[in-house]
Rosetta silent file (secondary structure, phi, psi, omega in degrees, C-alpha in Angstrom):
SEQUENCE: MTAIVVGASSGLGRALADELARRGQVLLLVASDARDLHALAADLQLRHEVEVATLALDLGREVDPGARILAALAALPPPTSLLLPVGLSRRDDDFTLSAGASGELLAINLHAPLAIIGALLPSLRETRGTIVSFGSIAAARGRGQNVAYAAAKRALESLHESLRQAHAPGALHVQLYRLGFLATNLTFGMALPWAATDPARIAPGLVRRLGKGSFARHLPRRYALVALLLRSLPWFAWRRLRR
SCORE:     score description
SCORE:     0.000 S_00000001
   1 L     0.000  152.849 -170.715   27.398   83.220  175.094 S_00000001
   2 E  -115.986  138.081  170.592   29.557   82.086  172.182 S_00000001
   3 E  -105.256  133.750  179.479   29.110   79.457  169.477 S_00000001
   4 E  -107.937  126.029  177.166   32.279   78.082  167.888 S_00000001
   5 E  -117.729  114.461  179.860   32.117   76.822  164.310 S_00000001
   6 E   -99.792  122.782 -171.653   35.213   74.963  163.147 S_00000001
   7 L    90.502   42.550 -166.928   35.350   74.694  159.363 S_00000001
   8 L   -87.387  -11.691 -167.482   33.221   77.814  158.998 S_00000001
   9 L   -86.915   -8.034 -178.389   34.257   79.246  155.649 S_00000001
  10 L  -153.282  167.680  173.166   32.470   76.851  153.286 S_00000001
  11 H    56.945 -137.763 -177.877   29.790   74.201  152.949 S_00000001
  12 H   -63.995  -36.124  178.718   27.829   73.233  156.033 S_00000001
  13 H   -59.516  -42.511  178.875   30.070   75.303  158.312 S_00000001
  14 H   -66.054  -41.016  178.553   29.243   78.473  156.419 S_00000001
  15 H   -64.387  -39.212  177.875   25.527   77.661  156.463 S_00000001
  16 H   -66.475  -42.282  178.130   25.659   77.054  160.212 S_00000001
  17 H   -59.814  -41.942  179.821   27.525   80.317  160.816 S_00000001
  18 H   -65.117  -42.921 -178.750   24.888   82.219  158.848 S_00000001
  19 H   -67.417  -41.491  177.677   22.009   80.579  160.724 S_00000001
  20 H   -63.585  -42.326  178.598   23.602   81.193  164.129 S_00000001
  21 H   -64.438  -38.332  178.096   24.278   84.830  163.262 S_00000001
  22 H   -60.178  -28.745  179.134   20.687   85.232  162.098 S_00000001
  23 L   -91.441    7.468  175.169   19.642   84.189  165.595 S_00000001
  24 L    82.780   19.727 -175.374   21.912   86.801  167.188 S_00000001
  25 L   -81.878  133.638  169.211   24.605   84.418  168.400 S_00000001
  26 E   -66.496  136.439 -171.544   28.112   85.642  169.247 S_00000001
  27 E  -126.650  144.201  162.283   30.472   83.641  167.027 S_00000001
  28 E  -118.768  114.923 -176.979   34.029   82.394  166.859 S_00000001
  29 E  -104.415  130.579 -176.706   34.657   81.166  163.333 S_00000001
  30 E  -123.182  129.879  175.456   37.622   78.886  162.615 S_00000001
  31 E  -161.714  176.889 -173.162   38.931   77.921  159.177 S_00000001
  32 L   -83.714  -28.980 -173.237   42.212   77.706  157.311 S_00000001
  33 L  -103.082  113.795 -177.442   42.003   80.805  155.080 S_00000001
  34 H   -62.897  -36.712 -178.669   42.153   84.153  156.877 S_00000001
  35 H   -66.199  -42.124  176.752   40.828   86.084  153.871 S_00000001
  36 H   -61.969  -42.913 -179.644   37.736   83.893  153.595 S_00000001
  37 H   -62.827  -45.019 -178.697   37.105   84.225  157.314 S_00000001
  38 H   -64.062  -39.425  178.153   37.415   88.001  157.329 S_00000001
  39 H   -65.684  -42.798  178.815   35.033   88.315  154.383 S_00000001
  40 H   -63.986  -45.119  179.998   32.507   85.988  156.040 S_00000001
  41 H   -61.008  -43.233  179.200   32.749   87.805  159.372 S_00000001
  42 H   -62.550  -40.344  179.042   32.230   91.200  157.725 S_00000001
  43 H   -64.217  -45.724 -178.788   29.192   89.883  155.867 S_00000001
  44 H   -66.805  -39.924  178.553   27.602   88.406  158.993 S_00000001
  45 H   -64.172  -39.597 -179.221   28.276   91.517  161.049 S_00000001
  46 H   -68.951  -44.752 -174.901   26.756   93.729  158.370 S_00000001
  47 H   -80.784  -31.620 -172.130   23.628   91.627  157.797 S_00000001
  48 H  -118.941   -6.497  177.740   22.924   90.428  161.335 S_00000001
  49 L    55.356   50.759  178.584   24.694   92.969  163.616 S_00000001
  50 L  -119.646  160.867  175.868   26.387   90.294  165.726 S_00000001
  51 L   -81.499  126.680 -178.806   29.847   90.003  167.252 S_00000001
  52 E  -131.935  119.766  172.901   32.045   87.728  165.146 S_00000001
  53 E  -106.516  154.880 -178.109   35.636   86.759  165.960 S_00000001
  54 E  -130.921  154.941  175.941   37.812   84.701  163.626 S_00000001
  55 E  -144.097  116.593  176.291   40.783   82.365  163.898 S_00000001
  56 E   -84.630  123.060 -172.152   42.770   81.133  160.893 S_00000001
  57 L  -147.409  125.114  177.137   43.994   77.627  161.698 S_00000001
  58 L   -91.275   98.894 -175.412   45.431   74.867  159.503 S_00000001
  59 L   -67.006  -20.180  178.375   44.032   71.759  161.161 S_00000001
  60 L   -74.323  -16.712 -175.994   46.192   69.528  159.012 S_00000001
  61 L  -127.759  -14.177 -178.011   49.370   70.916  160.572 S_00000001
  62 L   -74.740  122.790 -177.658   48.401   72.468  163.918 S_00000001
  63 L   -71.108  -40.370 -176.098   49.674   70.317  166.785 S_00000001
  64 L  -131.238   73.258 -178.284   47.352   71.775  169.448 S_00000001
  65 H   -63.919  -28.984  179.446   44.322   73.416  167.799 S_00000001
  66 H   -62.493  -41.082  179.587   42.388   73.355  171.077 S_00000001
  67 H   -64.089  -38.775  178.821   44.874   75.656  172.787 S_00000001
  68 H   -64.384  -40.696  179.946   44.661   78.135  169.922 S_00000001
  69 H   -69.254  -40.472  176.268   40.865   78.191  170.111 S_00000001
  70 H   -58.779  -41.524  178.639   40.909   78.615  173.887 S_00000001
  71 H   -63.290  -40.269  179.266   43.187   81.626  173.504 S_00000001
  72 H   -67.881  -26.867 -179.771   40.833   83.158  170.937 S_00000001
  73 H   -77.978  -12.682 -173.252   37.887   82.656  173.314 S_00000001
  74 L   -57.651  -32.388 -177.594   39.536   84.651  176.096 S_00000001
  75 L   -95.756    8.022 -175.580   37.981   87.938  174.915 S_00000001
  76 L  -116.886  164.693  173.732   34.536   86.445  174.221 S_00000001
  77 L   -60.901  161.306 -178.876   31.600   85.291  176.361 S_00000001
  78 L   -58.080  147.802 -178.506   31.761   81.693  177.604 S_00000001
  79 E   -77.348  139.821  174.607   31.127   79.023  174.951 S_00000001
  80 E  -117.816  -14.436  177.470   27.781   77.236  174.870 S_00000001
  81 E  -149.834  140.842  176.483   28.145   75.282  171.632 S_00000001
  82 E  -124.896  115.244 -179.461   30.976   73.742  169.645 S_00000001
  83 E  -113.076  130.580 -170.694   30.156   72.703  166.098 S_00000001
  84 L  -122.765   61.500  177.485   32.735   70.703  164.155 S_00000001
  85 L   -80.471   56.550 -178.631   31.693   70.443  160.487 S_00000001
  86 L  -101.048  146.534  177.690   35.276   69.758  159.465 S_00000001
  87 L  -175.838  144.644  173.901   36.263   67.233  156.853 S_00000001
  88 L  -139.836  128.143  173.918   38.736   66.466  154.116 S_00000001
  89 L  -129.385  160.725  178.884   38.444   63.624  151.622 S_00000001
  90 L  -135.610  145.372 -179.441   40.449   62.636  148.555 S_00000001
  91 L   -74.942  -16.117  177.782   39.473   60.572  145.549 S_00000001
  92 L  -101.260   22.156 -178.421   42.787   58.707  145.731 S_00000001
  93 L   -78.742   81.161  174.982   42.251   57.723  149.401 S_00000001
  94 L  -133.107 -162.896 -174.828   43.037   54.018  149.120 S_00000001
  95 L   -77.859    2.107  175.025   45.843   51.779  150.342 S_00000001
  96 L   -98.230   -3.169 -177.549   48.318   53.420  147.966 S_00000001
  97 L   -64.687  141.582 -178.479   48.013   56.851  149.606 S_00000001
  98 L   -67.063  160.067  179.377   51.270   58.200  151.014 S_00000001
  99 H   -61.341  -39.597  179.712   51.882   58.334  154.747 S_00000001
 100 H   -64.714  -43.097  179.787   51.891   62.122  154.673 S_00000001
 101 H   -67.124  -40.387  176.339   48.576   62.332  152.832 S_00000001
 102 H   -62.824  -40.357  178.766   46.986   59.770  155.156 S_00000001
 103 H   -62.519  -38.969  178.084   48.288   61.716  158.126 S_00000001
 104 H   -64.728  -42.323  178.177   46.700   64.909  156.870 S_00000001
 105 H   -60.872  -44.371 -179.317   43.342   63.161  156.446 S_00000001
 106 H   -69.630  -35.002  179.277   43.509   61.748  159.953 S_00000001
 107 H   -63.531  -45.517 -176.588   44.653   65.064  161.423 S_00000001
 108 H   -75.728  -42.512 -172.967   41.724   67.007  159.990 S_00000001
 109 H   -85.390  -20.472 -176.943   39.009   64.382  160.350 S_00000001
 110 H  -130.925  -54.498 -175.921   39.936   62.921  163.745 S_00000001
 111 H   -60.841  -45.371 -177.819   42.857   64.482  165.600 S_00000001
 112 H   -62.063  -50.345  176.715   41.575   68.053  165.326 S_00000001
 113 H   -57.993  -42.642 -179.819   38.024   67.302  166.598 S_00000001
 114 H   -62.182  -46.444 -178.384   39.423   65.169  169.439 S_00000001
 115 H   -66.638  -40.090 -178.999   41.963   67.799  170.497 S_00000001
 116 H   -68.374  -43.381  177.723   39.475   70.672  170.286 S_00000001
 117 H   -60.924  -45.194  179.794   36.816   68.831  172.257 S_00000001
 118 H   -59.064  -40.187 -178.493   39.345   67.935  174.942 S_00000001
 119 H   -71.117  -37.319 -174.190   40.482   71.536  175.314 S_00000001
 120 H   -93.135   -7.830 -175.557   36.985   73.054  175.428 S_00000001
 121 H   -56.167  -45.892  179.018   35.273   70.365  177.483 S_00000001
 122 H   -58.388  -42.160  179.997   35.727   72.053  180.898 S_00000001
 123 H   -66.675  -39.769 -179.300   34.210   75.311  179.629 S_00000001
 124 H   -71.864  -29.729  173.109   31.311   73.537  177.926 S_00000001
 125 H   -63.725  -41.522 -178.689   30.597   71.544  181.079 S_00000001
 126 H   -61.802  -36.662 -178.529   30.280   74.789  183.022 S_00000001
 127 L   -95.675    4.313 -175.498   27.673   76.149  180.611 S_00000001
 128 L    51.153   50.261 -172.159   25.953   72.767  180.075 S_00000001
 129 L   -84.694 -166.977 -174.670   26.717   73.323  176.435 S_00000001
 130 E  -126.545  133.826  171.996   26.482   71.303  173.239 S_00000001
 131 E  -112.113  124.615 -178.544   29.137   69.489  171.214 S_00000001
 132 E  -118.017  116.607  177.239   28.132   68.672  167.649 S_00000001
 133 E  -107.746  161.794 -175.994   30.249   66.227  165.645 S_00000001
 134 E  -131.981  112.728  174.696   29.776   65.173  162.036 S_00000001
 135 E   -91.077 -155.523 -176.061   30.285   61.651  160.756 S_00000001
 136 E  -155.774  147.686  172.553   29.624   60.350  157.264 S_00000001
 137 H   -60.491  -23.194  178.973   27.640   57.754  155.360 S_00000001
 138 H   -62.856  -20.667 -179.020   31.068   56.700  154.035 S_00000001
 139 H   -90.553    3.149 -177.498   31.752   55.111  157.424 S_00000001
 140 L   -62.292  -34.835  179.797   28.725   52.813  157.281 S_00000001
 141 L  -157.200  138.801 -177.350   30.865   49.984  155.946 S_00000001
 142 L   -67.029  146.217  179.065   34.529   49.575  155.088 S_00000001
 143 L  -154.382  179.580 -175.041   35.585   49.480  151.450 S_00000001
 144 L   -83.528    5.380  176.116   38.623   50.003  149.239 S_00000001
 145 L  -124.203  159.809 -178.694   37.957   53.731  148.770 S_00000001
 146 L    52.040   42.196 -171.429   37.876   56.605  151.279 S_00000001
 147 H   -65.511  -57.294 -178.327   39.955   54.385  153.541 S_00000001
 148 H   -69.529  -40.728  179.612   41.506   56.939  155.903 S_00000001
 149 H   -59.685  -50.329 -178.206   38.518   59.294  155.719 S_00000001
 150 H   -66.438  -36.949  177.757   35.991   56.583  156.586 S_00000001
 151 H   -62.069  -42.078  178.726   38.210   55.178  159.346 S_00000001
 152 H   -65.526  -42.609 -178.836   38.416   58.619  160.954 S_00000001
 153 H   -67.593  -34.268  175.576   34.683   59.183  160.679 S_00000001
 154 H   -68.752  -35.044  176.455   33.958   55.805  162.240 S_00000001
 155 H   -63.232  -32.814  176.644   36.311   56.686  165.091 S_00000001
 156 H   -61.999  -29.949  176.627   34.220   59.823  165.675 S_00000001
 157 H   -62.498  -43.070  177.908   31.296   57.516  166.424 S_00000001
 158 H   -65.305  -40.339  177.189   33.282   56.006  169.286 S_00000001
 159 H   -60.895  -43.773  177.683   34.269   59.471  170.507 S_00000001
 160 H   -58.955  -46.465 -179.644   30.615   60.507  170.501 S_00000001
 161 H   -64.060  -38.881  178.991   29.637   57.434  172.522 S_00000001
 162 H   -63.154  -42.367  177.974   32.462   58.034  174.998 S_00000001
 163 H   -62.300  -43.386  179.991   31.312   61.609  175.586 S_00000001
 164 H   -66.686  -38.668 -179.359   27.740   60.483  176.155 S_00000001
 165 H   -67.397  -30.416 -174.989   28.823   57.693  178.493 S_00000001
 166 H   -85.558   -8.799 -175.002   30.950   60.075  180.562 S_00000001
 167 L  -130.000  134.854  177.272   28.260   62.732  181.115 S_00000001
 168 L   -66.199  149.202  176.651   24.864   62.585  182.746 S_00000001
 169 L   -54.204  130.524 -179.061   21.906   63.699  180.601 S_00000001
 170 L    93.843  -24.194  178.874   21.664   67.475  180.765 S_00000001
 171 L   -73.728  -31.653  177.947   25.233   67.966  182.001 S_00000001
 172 L  -157.903  131.378  178.514   26.481   68.110  178.415 S_00000001
 173 E   -93.018  124.160 -174.021   24.580   67.764  175.157 S_00000001
 174 E  -123.407  112.532 -173.083   26.442   65.480  172.735 S_00000001
 175 E  -123.989  138.023  179.240   25.113   65.314  169.197 S_00000001
 176 E  -129.724  129.480  174.577   26.380   63.413  166.149 S_00000001
 177 E  -113.689  124.070  174.345   25.127   63.761  162.591 S_00000001
 178 E   -91.158  102.339 -170.563   26.052   61.097  160.060 S_00000001
 179 E   -79.743  140.204  168.495   26.022   63.168  156.908 S_00000001
 180 L   -90.108 -155.792 -176.563   24.951   61.992  153.500 S_00000001
 181 L   -76.390  116.808  175.204   25.875   63.712  150.263 S_00000001
 182 E  -108.054  154.229  179.360   25.845   67.500  150.683 S_00000001
 183 L   -79.647   84.129 -179.372   26.426   70.050  147.935 S_00000001
 184 L  -134.009 -179.257  178.029   29.953   71.074  148.982 S_00000001
 185 L   -65.220  -21.410  179.510   33.438   71.114  147.515 S_00000001
 186 L   -72.318  -25.905 -178.677   33.871   67.511  148.721 S_00000001
 187 L  -107.956   -1.295 -177.672   31.132   66.259  146.380 S_00000001
 188 L   -60.218  127.773  178.188   31.669   68.655  143.468 S_00000001
 189 L    82.579   -2.289 -179.916   31.952   66.720  140.214 S_00000001
 190 L   -80.681  148.070  172.307   31.118   63.369  141.782 S_00000001
 191 L   -85.158  107.865 -174.252   28.625   60.976  140.195 S_00000001
 192 L  -106.447  153.307  179.761   26.031   60.642  142.976 S_00000001
 193 L   -67.356  -23.644  174.135   23.027   58.298  143.229 S_00000001
 194 L  -155.738  173.570 -174.137   20.767   61.351  143.708 S_00000001
 195 L   -62.566  139.138  176.471   21.097   65.110  144.022 S_00000001
 196 L   -70.211  150.140 -177.204   23.256   66.399  146.866 S_00000001
 197 E   -86.596  136.404  175.998   21.486   68.347  149.615 S_00000001
 198 L   -69.176  123.526  179.393   22.043   72.092  149.989 S_00000001
 199 H   -55.246  -31.408 -179.949   23.644   72.693  153.434 S_00000001
 200 H   -63.374  -21.939  179.457   21.435   75.771  153.883 S_00000001
 201 H   -74.856  -32.484 -175.124   18.401   73.469  153.968 S_00000001
 202 H   -98.748  -16.365 -177.074   19.585   71.474  156.972 S_00000001
 203 H   -61.084  -43.489 -178.364   21.369   74.174  158.984 S_00000001
 204 H   -58.998  -44.361  179.821   18.227   75.710  160.590 S_00000001
 205 H   -64.957  -38.396  178.693   17.024   72.407  162.049 S_00000001
 206 H   -62.827  -43.233  179.527   20.482   71.589  163.331 S_00000001
 207 H   -67.376  -37.880  178.851   20.750   74.958  165.087 S_00000001
 208 H   -61.309  -29.649 -176.875   17.258   74.573  166.582 S_00000001
 209 L   -86.850   -2.257  176.693   18.337   71.312  168.223 S_00000001
 210 L   -60.183  133.443  179.635   21.347   72.821  170.014 S_00000001
 211 L    78.217    8.736 -176.829   20.916   72.303  173.743 S_00000001
 212 L  -117.935   63.254  172.805   18.116   69.776  173.219 S_00000001
 213 L    88.854  179.195  179.339   19.536   66.480  174.345 S_00000001
 214 L  -116.967  141.174 -177.890   22.094   63.990  173.093 S_00000001
 215 E  -168.919  168.579  170.086   21.629   61.770  170.068 S_00000001
 216 E  -132.486  128.989 -178.195   23.126   60.310  166.900 S_00000001
 217 E  -150.686  160.008  175.829   21.173   60.496  163.657 S_00000001
 218 E   -85.895  148.968 -179.069   21.574   60.517  159.908 S_00000001
 219 E  -147.030  123.484  -10.797   21.167   63.736  157.999 S_00000001
 220 L   -55.648  156.710 -169.655   19.319   63.938  155.637 S_00000001
 221 L   -63.169  -26.949 -177.650   17.228   61.308  157.395 S_00000001
 222 L   -61.413  -19.533 -179.263   16.835   59.044  154.336 S_00000001
 223 H   -72.500  -13.027  173.550   20.465   57.994  154.751 S_00000001
 224 H   -62.812  -41.157  177.804   19.479   55.976  157.824 S_00000001
 225 H   -68.803  -39.742  177.772   17.815   53.494  155.467 S_00000001
 226 H   -59.560  -46.354 -179.210   20.810   53.577  153.112 S_00000001
 227 H   -64.010  -40.217  178.979   23.170   52.746  155.987 S_00000001
 228 H   -62.144  -43.210  179.365   20.895   49.964  157.218 S_00000001
 229 H   -64.529  -41.885  179.233   20.812   48.387  153.763 S_00000001
 230 H   -62.250  -43.865 -177.902   24.597   48.613  153.395 S_00000001
 231 H   -72.342  -22.873 -176.885   25.221   46.981  156.774 S_00000001
 232 H   -83.849  -13.252 -179.907   22.670   44.234  156.136 S_00000001
 233 L   -66.176  133.665  173.775   24.335   42.923  152.986 S_00000001
 234 L   -58.689  152.496 -173.856   26.115   39.593  153.513 S_00000001
 235 H   -59.118  -41.662 -177.522   29.876   39.938  153.322 S_00000001
 236 H   -62.963  -35.547  179.183   30.238   37.991  150.102 S_00000001
 237 H   -72.673  -41.056  179.292   27.689   40.269  148.394 S_00000001
 238 H   -63.517  -43.673 -177.919   29.256   43.446  149.780 S_00000001
 239 H   -63.201  -39.069  179.565   32.743   42.388  148.705 S_00000001
 240 H   -71.019  -38.307 -178.888   31.582   41.681  145.164 S_00000001
 241 H   -62.517  -37.302 -173.266   29.593   44.938  144.993 S_00000001
 242 L   -85.204   -1.458  179.790   32.572   47.074  145.926 S_00000001
 243 L   -72.250    0.000    0.000   34.945   45.639  143.288 S_00000001
């Protein structure tokens, strides 16, 4: 059986690919840079002796990424898990961002996961597989920064709920992680309220939970309290805080 990791060449995606390979999982790794993918695949094959296929795909410009992934799966065992640790954010993501830049953010953070899930859903239903989506603490409450990014991540929450509503428990495992600050290229150089979490620390637990029910949770777990506090602030206080 095959696990698909979209956004596999860096950050949490890379940590997940390594953990899955360590457990002997056949992999299809998807990312934008073919050279990074080939190097990662060679490393995983050498260290873990697993079958690893790769697909270079620019999610910001690919009209039908699901069809491309389905074609790449044709020579592999049936898929049992689809992990989508994809994301792009920009520090200038406010209401002055150009239409093209906003479109790229929405394509990577929302359109690509939606299109890929739609294409792979029949196969994952057959194997009673797992779909893992990744939201963000940035979507806890709207603000004047990360506008397109947070809007896309909040839309993923609705997509997650729709998948769960449409499938009986056990027919398809639908999991959503609302990520806090991870030590990735998206947070590099940012002034954070506390140290970012190493993706390698959370990847093992995430992989262990594949195939074990449907849920939505914050990761690391302390961000559940952060989100609760943000949502509980009266509007007048929140508006003043975000200025």
